[in-house]
N, C-alpha and C positions, 0 to 999 in steps of 0.2 A: 493399851491394856483394857480400857473401858469396854470397847466393843467385844473383845474376847471374853471378859468376865460376864457381860450381859448375855452373850450366847450361851455360856456355861450355865448360868442361872436358868435360862429358858429350857435348856436341855434337861436339867435336873427337875424342873417343874413338869415338863411333858412326861418324862419317864415316871415320876412319882404318880402323876394323874393316871397314866396308862396302867400302872401296877395296882392302883386303887380300883380301877374299873375291872380289870382282869388280873386277879392275884396270881394266876398261873404263869404270867410273864416274868414275875420276880419272886419265886418261892423262897421261903426262909431256909437258910442254910444251917448246918449243924454248928454248935458252939465250939469255939477254939479257946484254948488257954492262952495267956499272955506269952508264955514260953514258945508255943507253936506260932503265934503271930510274929514274934521277933525273929524266929528261925526262918519264916517265910519271906522276910525282907531281904534275905541273902539272894533270893532269886531275881529281885529287881535292882540289886545294888549296882551291877555293871551297867544296866540301862541308865540309872541315875548318874553314874560317872560319865557316860557318853553324853547325856543331856547337858550336864554341867560344862563339859569340855566344849561342846558345840555352841551353846548359848553364851557361856562365859567368853569364849574366844570371839564370838560375834560382837558382843557388847563392849569388849575391851579393844576391838579394832584389830585383832590379830589376823582375821581373815574376813573376806566379803561374804555375803549370803550364799553365793554360788560355791565358794570354797568351803563354807560351813556345811552345806549339804553334802559335798564330796567327802569331807572329813567324817561326818556322821555316818554316811553310807559305808565307807571303808571300815569304820570302827564296828558297825553292826555286822558286816561281813566277817571280820576277824572273830567277833564274839560267836557268830553262828558256826564258824569252822571249829573254834575251841570247844563249843558245847556239842559238836557233831550233830547239829540240827539241819545241816544242808549237805546234799551230795552233789555230784557233778550234774546230774540230770535236772535237779531243781535250780541249780545255779544257772544253767543254760536257759531254762524256762524264764527265770527272772530277768536275764539279760535281754531275751527276745521281747518280753513284755515292755521293758524299758525302752527298747529301740522303737517299738510300735508307737508308743506315746511321744517320744522325741520326734519321730518322723512326722506324726500327725501335726504337732505344733509347728514344725518347720514349714510344712505345706501351707498351713493356715497363715503363717507370717509372710510367706512368699506371695500368696494370693492377696493378702491385705496390702502388701507393698505395691504390687501391680495395680491394685484398685486405687491406692493413694496417688500413684503417678497419673492414672487416668483422670482422677478427680482434679489434680493440679492442672493438667493440660486443658480440660474442658471448663475449668473455672466454676464448677458446680458449688464448691464451698462458698465462694463469694456471692453467687446468686442466692444460695440458701440463706446466707447471712443477711443479705438485703431483704429477702422475703420475711425472715423472722423478725427483723427490726421494724417492719411495717405492721406487725401484729399489735392489736390494741391491748396488750398486757404489760404490766409493770416488769422491769428487768428481773426482780427476784423470782417471779412466777416462771419466766422463761428459763431461768437458771435451774429451778426445781424440775422443770420438764426435761432439761438436758441431763440432769443427774439421774432422773428416773429412767431415761433411755439407756444411760450407762449401766444402771442397776439391772435392767431387764436383759440388755445385750450381753453383759458380763456373766449372766446366769446361763446363757446358752452357748456362747462362743468362748474359746480360750481367752483369758484376760489380756494377754499381750497382743494377740491377733485383733481383738476388738478395739483395743486402744489405738493400734496402728490404723485400723479402718475408720474409726469414728473421730479421732482427734482432728484430722484435716478438715472435716465438715464443721465441727463445733468451735474450733479455735478462733476463726474469724468472727463468729457470733459473740464469743466471750470478749474479744478485744473491742468490738463495736459497742458492747454493753458497758464497757469501762471497768470490768472486773480485773483484779490483780491476777496475773497468770500463775504466780506461785500459789495463791489461794486456790485457784481452779485446779491446778495440777495435784495438789494435796487432796482435794475433795474427790476428784474423779478416780484417783488411785484407791481411795478408801472404798468407793462403790464397786470397783472391780474386785 
């Protein structure tokens, strides 16, 4: 929760600062009565219900993150149909966009898997681990460099694909440095 709240606070500060510099980015709106405000909550009620179902089911262990995403997507689709916000053409367009993204991720994962097998056969990770171990830096500094590489790589490549690509290279280094693999796994997943 802390990283999410930190990002939210920074978003608020950036938006507030930009609106102070250029007030036209966030002009004042008209005033609404409390009755109008409460009535407008009905528009977001169903979204809140879907949110509670998805997050509640996820935290209670009723379904996995993948299943939670599917449940949320299906619920939003039903809500869009009920509100008549989507027609057949827009539905097909959204399916096509989803397929493009899914295919892109699968191609990246396939390429990363092939690269991982290549690295295993050529023993590049072991050579890299030996080279990194000879660097005259303390282990915590090497670990910070590895995490920065994950931060930068995860910013440009899909998270899962980069993890599959980089883990075979850095795992032997982390083992030789003597770090707990559970600790390493938790930290690099945070940076991705």
